[in-house]
C-alpha positions as CSV (number, residue, x, y, z in Angstrom):
1,M,18.8,4.1,-5.9
2,P,17.2,7.5,-5.7
3,T,15.9,8.1,-1.7
4,L,12.8,9.7,-1.5
5,Q,12.1,12.0,1.1
6,Q,10.6,10.2,4.4
7,T,7.7,11.0,5.6
8,D,5.1,10.3,8.4
9,E,1.3,9.6,9.2
10,T,0.7,13.5,8.5
11,F,1.7,12.9,4.7
12,L,-0.8,10.3,4.8
13,T,-3.5,13.1,4.7
14,N,-1.7,16.4,3.8
15,A,0.0,15.0,0.6
16,P,-0.5,16.8,-2.7
17,T,-2.0,13.3,-4.5
18,R,-4.3,11.2,-2.5
19,F,-6.6,8.4,-3.4
20,S,-8.3,6.0,-1.0
21,E,-11.3,3.3,-1.0
22,T,-13.1,1.3,1.7
23,F,-13.9,-2.0,0.8
24,L,-16.9,-3.9,2.7
25,I,-15.5,-7.2,2.9
26,P,-17.6,-10.5,3.6
27,K,-14.7,-12.1,5.7
28,P,-13.4,-11.6,9.3
29,A,-11.0,-8.9,10.2
30,A,-7.9,-11.3,10.9
31,A,-8.7,-13.0,7.7
32,V,-8.3,-9.9,5.9
33,W,-5.2,-9.0,7.7
34,E,-3.3,-12.3,7.5
35,E,-3.5,-11.9,4.0
36,L,-2.3,-8.2,4.1
37,T,0.1,-9.7,6.1
38,S,0.9,-12.9,4.2
39,D,4.7,-13.8,2.0
40,K,2.9,-12.7,-0.9
41,P,1.0,-9.5,0.0
42,L,-1.3,-8.2,-2.2
43,D,-0.5,-10.9,-4.9
44,W,-3.9,-10.6,-6.1
45,C,-2.8,-6.9,-7.9
46,R,-1.5,-7.9,-11.2
47,A,0.4,-5.0,-11.2
48,L,2.2,-5.7,-8.2
49,S,5.1,-7.8,-7.0
50,I,6.1,-7.6,-3.5
51,R,8.5,-9.8,-0.8
52,W,8.9,-8.8,2.6
53,T,13.0,-8.5,3.6
54,S,12.1,-8.2,7.0
55,P,12.2,-11.4,9.4
56,R,9.3,-12.4,10.9
57,P,7.6,-11.3,13.7
58,L,6.8,-8.0,11.5
59,G,6.1,-4.3,13.0
60,I,7.5,-0.8,12.7
61,G,10.5,-1.2,10.8
62,A,9.6,-3.9,8.6
63,T,10.9,-3.6,5.2
64,R,10.0,-5.4,1.8
65,T,10.7,-4.5,-1.9
66,A,7.6,-3.9,-4.7
67,K,8.0,-4.1,-8.3
68,I,5.5,-2.1,-9.9
69,L,4.8,-2.9,-13.3
70,G,7.6,-4.9,-13.8
71,A,9.2,-1.3,-14.0
72,L,9.3,0.4,-10.5
73,T,11.2,-1.3,-7.7
74,A,11.0,0.5,-4.5
75,N,12.1,-0.6,-1.0
76,E,9.9,0.5,1.7
77,R,9.6,0.6,5.5
78,F,7.0,0.5,7.9
79,F,5.9,3.8,10.3
80,I,2.7,2.6,11.7
81,W,2.2,-1.3,12.9
82,E,-0.7,-1.8,14.5
83,D,-1.1,-5.7,14.7
84,G,-4.3,-7.0,13.3
85,R,-5.7,-3.6,12.6
86,R,-3.3,-1.0,10.7
87,K,-0.1,-0.8,9.3
88,A,1.4,2.4,6.9
89,F,4.8,2.5,5.1
90,C,6.7,4.7,3.0
91,I,9.2,4.3,0.0
92,T,12.6,4.9,1.4
93,D,14.1,4.5,-2.3
94,A,13.4,3.5,-5.9
95,N,15.1,2.8,-9.0
96,L,13.0,5.9,-11.3
97,P,13.0,9.2,-9.7
98,V,9.1,9.6,-10.1
99,F,8.0,10.9,-6.6
100,S,9.5,12.8,-3.8
101,R,7.6,11.0,-1.4
102,L,5.3,7.9,-1.0
103,A,3.3,6.1,1.7
104,E,0.6,3.7,2.0
105,D,-2.0,3.4,4.7
106,F,-4.1,-0.1,5.5
107,L,-6.8,-0.1,8.0
108,V,-8.3,-3.0,8.7
109,E,-11.9,-3.0,10.9
110,P,-14.1,-5.4,11.9
111,L,-18.1,-5.0,10.9
112,G,-19.2,-8.2,13.0
113,P,-17.8,-11.8,13.0
114,D,-17.7,-12.5,9.6
115,R,-17.6,-8.8,7.9
116,S,-14.9,-5.9,8.0
117,S,-13.9,-3.0,6.0
118,F,-10.5,-2.1,4.9
119,T,-9.6,0.9,3.8
120,W,-6.6,1.8,1.4
121,T,-4.9,4.8,1.2
122,I,-2.1,5.9,-0.7
123,A,-0.4,9.5,-0.7
124,M,2.1,10.6,-3.3
125,E,4.2,13.8,-3.8
126,P,4.9,12.8,-7.3
127,K,8.4,14.7,-9.1
128,G,9.4,15.1,-12.5
129,L,7.9,12.0,-15.0
130,G,6.0,11.3,-11.9
131,K,3.9,14.6,-12.4
132,A,3.6,13.7,-16.2
133,G,2.4,10.6,-15.8
134,A,-0.6,11.4,-13.6
135,P,-3.0,10.3,-15.8
136,A,-1.0,6.8,-15.6
137,N,-0.9,6.7,-11.7
138,K,-4.7,7.2,-11.4
139,L,-5.0,4.4,-13.8
140,L,-2.6,2.1,-11.5
141,V,-4.0,3.2,-8.4
142,A,-7.8,2.2,-9.9
143,S,-6.3,-1.5,-11.2
144,L,-5.0,-2.1,-7.7
145,F,-8.5,-0.7,-6.1
146,K,-10.1,-2.9,-9.1
147,D,-8.2,-6.3,-8.1
148,T,-8.5,-5.7,-4.5
149,R,-12.2,-5.4,-4.7
150,R,-12.7,-8.3,-7.1
151,H,-10.2,-10.6,-5.4
152,F,-12.3,-9.9,-1.8
153,D,-15.7,-10.3,-3.8
154,A,-15.9,-6.9,-1.3
155,S,-18.9,-4.3,-2.2
């Protein structure tokens, strides 16, 4: 599988293409975090299928494999892990050469005993077919955010 350029936290704010959305969720932050780190993370997103490839406990260096739309297979490595609050990963390699770099950041913050916010940021540097597929990338991300809003009954 083609290897992607590794990245760090600065890429999350400086990437050529960024998508970010904050969801206000009527659940405690701990419950949201638990779902984001479950054995089937983001299973409510119809376009994704993700499995952990690292044993628990999870943390910096944890890995997982994601299938996107059943076509793109990507291996991910976490470079930020603040248990209960924040995690971020970059794709290390993928079966299709559509990105030079891609990273995602998940931030969960309490807003009270039964409310929280979840900010999901996707940062990418498309290449080749990925550049041509920019409209499709935008639609895919919109569907991920829509599925997440529906799952959490978020505003």
